[in-house]
C-alpha positions in Angstrom: 70.3 87.6 -23.7 73.9 86.7 -23.9 74.8 85.2 -20.6 78.4 85.8 -19.5 80.1 84.2 -16.6 80.6 86.5 -13.6 83.8 86.7 -11.8 83.7 86.1 -8.2 85.7 86.4 -4.8 85.1 86.1 -1.3 86.4 86.9 2.1 86.1 85.3 5.5 85.5 87.6 8.5 86.5 86.6 12.0 84.4 88.2 14.8 84.8 92.0 14.7 84.0 93.2 18.1 85.1 96.8 17.7 82.0 98.2 19.5 79.9 97.3 22.4 76.2 97.2 22.1 73.7 97.8 24.9 70.0 98.4 24.6 66.8 99.4 26.4 63.4 98.2 25.6 59.8 99.8 25.9 56.4 98.8 24.7 53.8 101.1 23.2 50.1 100.5 22.3 48.4 101.8 19.1 45.0 103.4 19.8 42.6 102.0 17.2 39.8 104.2 18.3 36.4 102.2 17.4 38.2 100.3 14.8 40.3 97.1 14.9 43.6 97.2 13.2 44.4 94.1 10.8 46.8 91.9 12.4 46.0 88.5 10.9 49.1 88.8 8.9 51.5 90.0 11.5 51.6 93.4 9.5 54.0 91.9 6.9 52.4 93.7 4.3 53.4 97.3 5.4 55.9 99.9 5.0 57.2 103.0 6.6 56.7 106.3 5.3 59.8 108.2 4.1 59.6 110.8 6.6 59.3 107.8 9.4 56.0 109.4 10.8 53.5 106.8 9.3 53.2 103.0 8.9 50.9 102.0 5.9 49.6 98.4 6.7 47.6 96.7 3.9 44.6 94.6 5.3 45.8 91.3 3.5 43.1 88.8 3.2 40.4 91.0 4.5 36.8 90.9 3.3 37.2 94.7 3.3 40.7 95.3 1.9 42.2 98.7 2.4 45.6 100.3 3.5 45.6 101.4 7.1 47.8 104.5 8.0 49.2 104.2 11.5 50.4 107.8 13.1 53.7 106.5 14.9 54.0 110.0 16.5 50.4 110.1 18.1 50.3 106.1 18.2 46.9 105.9 16.6 44.9 104.9 13.8 44.9 107.8 11.5 42.7 106.6 8.6 41.9 103.7 6.2 42.0 104.1 2.5 39.5 101.6 1.0 40.6 99.5 -2.0 38.7 97.9 -4.8 39.0 94.5 -6.1 37.4 95.4 -9.6 37.1 98.6 -11.5 39.7 101.2 -12.6 41.5 101.0 -9.2 41.2 97.2 -8.8 43.7 95.1 -7.4 42.1 91.7 -8.3 42.2 90.1 -5.1 43.0 91.0 -1.5 46.2 89.3 -0.8 49.0 91.9 -1.0 52.5 90.7 -0.2 54.6 94.0 -0.4 54.0 97.7 0.1 56.4 100.2 -1.1 56.0 104.0 0.0 57.7 106.3 -2.3 59.4 109.9 -1.7 56.6 111.7 -3.4 53.8 110.1 -1.3 52.6 107.7 -3.9 53.0 103.9 -3.4 53.4 100.5 -4.9 51.5 97.4 -4.1 52.4 94.1 -5.1 50.8 90.5 -5.0 54.0 88.8 -6.3 52.2 88.5 -9.6 51.2 92.0 -10.2 52.8 95.5 -9.5 50.2 98.3 -8.9 51.2 102.1 -8.8 48.8 104.4 -6.7 48.9 108.1 -6.1 48.5 110.0 -2.8 44.7 110.0 -3.5 44.4 106.1 -4.0 44.0 106.2 -7.8 45.7 103.6 -9.6 48.0 104.8 -12.4 49.7 101.7 -13.7 49.6 97.8 -13.6 52.8 95.6 -14.4 52.0 92.0 -14.5 55.2 90.0 -14.2 54.1 87.0 -16.2 52.8 88.9 -19.2 54.6 92.3 -19.2 55.3 94.3 -22.4 58.6 95.7 -21.3 61.4 95.8 -23.8 64.4 93.4 -23.5 64.7 89.9 -22.4 61.9 87.4 -22.0 62.4 84.7 -19.2 63.0 81.2 -20.5 60.3 78.8 -21.1 59.4 77.0 -17.8 60.4 79.7 -15.5 58.6 82.4 -13.6 59.2 85.5 -11.3 59.7 84.2 -7.7 57.9 85.4 -4.6 61.1 87.4 -3.3 61.3 90.8 -4.6 62.7 94.5 -3.5 62.4 98.0 -4.8 65.6 99.7 -5.6 66.9 102.5 -3.4 66.3 105.1 -6.4 62.8 103.8 -6.6 63.2 103.1 -10.3 63.5 99.4 -10.4 61.8 96.3 -8.9 64.3 93.5 -8.5 63.2 89.8 -8.1 64.4 86.3 -8.1 63.1 84.0 -10.8 62.6 80.3 -10.4 61.0 77.1 -11.9 57.3 77.4 -12.7 56.2 75.2 -9.7 58.7 76.8 -7.3 60.1 73.3 -6.5 63.7 74.3 -6.3 65.9 77.2 -5.4 65.9 80.6 -7.4 67.8 80.3 -10.7 68.9 83.9 -10.7 67.5 87.5 -10.7 65.4 89.9 -12.7 65.4 93.7 -12.9 62.3 95.6 -14.0 63.2 99.1 -15.0 60.2 101.0 -14.3 61.3 104.2 -15.8 62.6 102.9 -19.0 60.0 100.0 -19.1 62.7 97.5 -19.9 63.7 94.0 -18.4 66.6 91.6 -18.0 67.5 88.6 -16.1 70.8 87.0 -15.0 71.3 83.4 -13.9 73.3 82.9 -10.7 74.3 79.5 -10.0 75.3 80.2 -6.5 71.6 80.3 -5.4 71.4 76.5 -6.0 74.3 75.8 -3.7 72.6 78.0 -1.0 69.3 76.2 -1.0 70.4 73.1 1.1 67.4 73.0 3.2 64.3 72.6 1.3 61.6 70.1 2.0 58.8 69.6 -0.5 55.5 68.1 0.4 54.0 66.2 -2.6 50.2 65.1 -2.9 49.5 62.5 -5.4 53.0 63.5 -7.3 52.1 67.2 -7.3 54.1 69.7 -5.1 51.6 71.1 -2.5 53.9 72.8 0.1 57.4 73.6 0.9 59.7 74.5 3.8 62.9 75.9 3.1 65.3 78.6 4.7 64.4 82.0 3.3 66.2 84.2 0.8 66.7 87.7 1.6 67.1 90.3 -1.1 68.3 94.0 -0.9 69.1 96.4 -3.9 71.5 99.3 -3.0 73.0 101.5 -5.5 74.5 99.3 -8.3 74.7 96.2 -6.2 72.3 93.4 -5.1 73.0 92.0 -1.5 71.3 88.6 -0.9 71.6 86.0 1.7 70.0 82.7 2.7 68.5 82.4 6.2 70.5 79.1 6.9 74.0 80.3 6.8 76.0 83.4 8.0 77.0 84.8 4.7 76.2 87.8 2.6 76.5 87.9 -1.2 77.2 91.0 -3.2 76.5 91.0 -6.8 77.7 94.3 -8.9 75.5 95.2 -11.8 78.0 97.2 -13.5 80.8 94.8 -13.4 79.1 91.5 -13.5 80.9 90.5 -10.5 79.9 88.4 -7.4 81.5 88.3 -4.0 80.7 87.2 -0.4 81.5 87.5 3.2 81.3 85.0 5.7 80.8 85.9 9.4 81.3 84.3 12.8 79.1 84.7 15.9 79.9 84.0 19.5 76.2 83.0 20.3 74.9 81.1 17.2 76.0 78.4 14.8 77.5 79.1 11.4 74.9 77.3 9.5 72.1 74.8 9.7 73.7 71.4 10.4 70.9 69.0 10.2 70.3 67.3 6.7 66.6 67.3 5.8 64.9 65.0 3.1 64.2 67.1 -0.2 61.1 65.3 -0.8 58.2 63.9 1.5 54.7 62.6 0.7 53.3 62.5 4.1 51.8 65.6 5.5 52.4 64.3 9.1 55.9 63.7 8.4 56.1 67.1 6.6 54.8 68.8 9.6 57.2 66.9 12.2 60.0 68.1 9.9 58.9 71.7 10.0 58.8 71.5 13.7 62.1 70.0 13.9 63.7 72.8 11.6 62.6 75.5 14.0 65.2 74.4 16.3 67.9 75.3 13.7 69.7 78.7 13.2 67.8 81.4 11.2 69.4 84.5 10.0 67.1 87.4 9.2 67.2 90.3 6.6 69.1 93.4 6.9 67.6 96.6 8.0 69.3 99.9 7.5 69.5 102.5 10.3 70.0 106.0 8.9 70.6 107.6 12.2 73.3 105.2 13.5 74.5 104.5 9.9 74.5 100.7 10.6 72.6 97.5 9.1 71.1 95.5 11.8 70.0 91.8 11.6 68.0 89.5 14.0 69.1 85.8 14.3 67.5 83.1 16.2 68.6 79.6 17.5 67.0 77.1 19.9 68.7 77.3 23.2 66.8 75.1 25.8 63.5 74.2 27.2 62.4 76.1 30.4 59.4 73.9 31.6 57.0 74.1 28.8 58.4 77.3 27.2 61.0 77.0 24.3 63.9 79.4 24.8 65.6 80.8 21.7 68.8 82.7 21.6 67.9 85.9 19.8 70.9 87.9 18.6 71.2 91.5 17.4 74.0 92.1 14.9 75.4 95.4 13.6 77.3 95.8 10.4 78.8 98.9 9.1 77.8 100.5 5.5 80.7 98.3 3.9 79.0 95.3 5.5 81.7 94.5 8.0 80.4 93.1 11.2 81.2 95.6 13.9 79.3 94.0 16.9 76.5 91.8 18.4 74.5 91.4 21.5 72.5 88.5 22.9 69.0 89.9 23.7 67.0 88.9 26.8 65.1 85.6 27.1 61.8 87.0 26.8 62.3 88.9 23.7 60.0 87.8 20.8 61.6 87.3 17.4 59.5 89.8 15.2 57.8 89.1 11.9 57.6 92.9 11.2 60.7 95.1 11.8 61.2 98.9 10.8 63.8 101.5 12.0 62.6 104.8 13.1 65.0 107.4 14.2 67.4 105.1 15.4 65.0 103.0 17.4 64.2 99.5 16.2 60.4 98.8 16.1 59.0 95.3 16.3 55.5 94.4 15.9 53.8 92.5 18.9 50.3 91.0 18.7 48.7 91.7 22.1 45.4 90.1 22.2 44.6 91.3 18.7 45.6 94.8 19.6 48.7 96.4 18.1 51.7 97.0 20.1 55.4 97.8 19.3 58.3 96.8 21.1 60.9 99.4 20.7 64.5 98.5 20.9 66.9 101.5 21.7 70.6 100.4 20.8 73.5 102.1 22.1 76.7 101.6 20.3 80.0 102.4 22.1 
């Protein structure tokens, strides 16, 4: 691969408060019947159907792996598609990190190492192994591997990932594109990713990495652009695949810090120190991923930052920010103190659904925003 330098430009955006955001909240429970819906992984391995009527939740880590289908109209568990670890439909192990539902009803399952395609009947049609694929085009450099961050392109034809060093000790080195339609592959180094990863703490045991804490990278593929960000700073980066150009926008919030300000050691060899640092880092600002709201034609993002202690309870400022389709910040609102920052978020008919574990039963807090 001939690596060419990409051009770049940037812009800094002051607060744009052209709209006022208000909201209402309600909570709904899901009827599981005689079963129990798998909540141990906070429903992180799930996806919303294209008609926004069903949530498919993979039972990650379960002894009886399967794909739970939750009817969001009736708020009940509809069915469970059992999955096999071996055989023609085997997925090798029960730890699935990503579920991607497609327009034709089929779906992809990914464990960050393999990428499986299943039809609507639960039959496996293909397996793509990232480390040993047979796609045409580039090969990753020696000593590198596909990273854990990935996303499906908007047209459902490509899987986009970051790539990193083999031990995942450092920031991503760049991104890769697996063209599923043409079975081709290429990668692109991006030096800016190294600059964004300021907050990593690696735990070493007997000289080997055994854990890592770092602000998350978020990745989104839209048309011919990749949008990525780091959870530690209020910025969005835009890479244009056609023009090989990179740009970014910086934003300001009236409620949260612009970026993480505390310095963390890059390496520790004491688990006690490591856990203390993780707890300390939880007080820093954290910017979440973007979620597109088709009805309101905006992107939503949650941000959290430590505010104060209220008795034994930690109070965080949770902020909901709106961006227009051109990724200009158009408004933000500080949510009420008892709002729980969600692990799983999806948008259904203009409502922001957030998963809440209530005594191992599935509940969804629905946030209804109004934009004026």
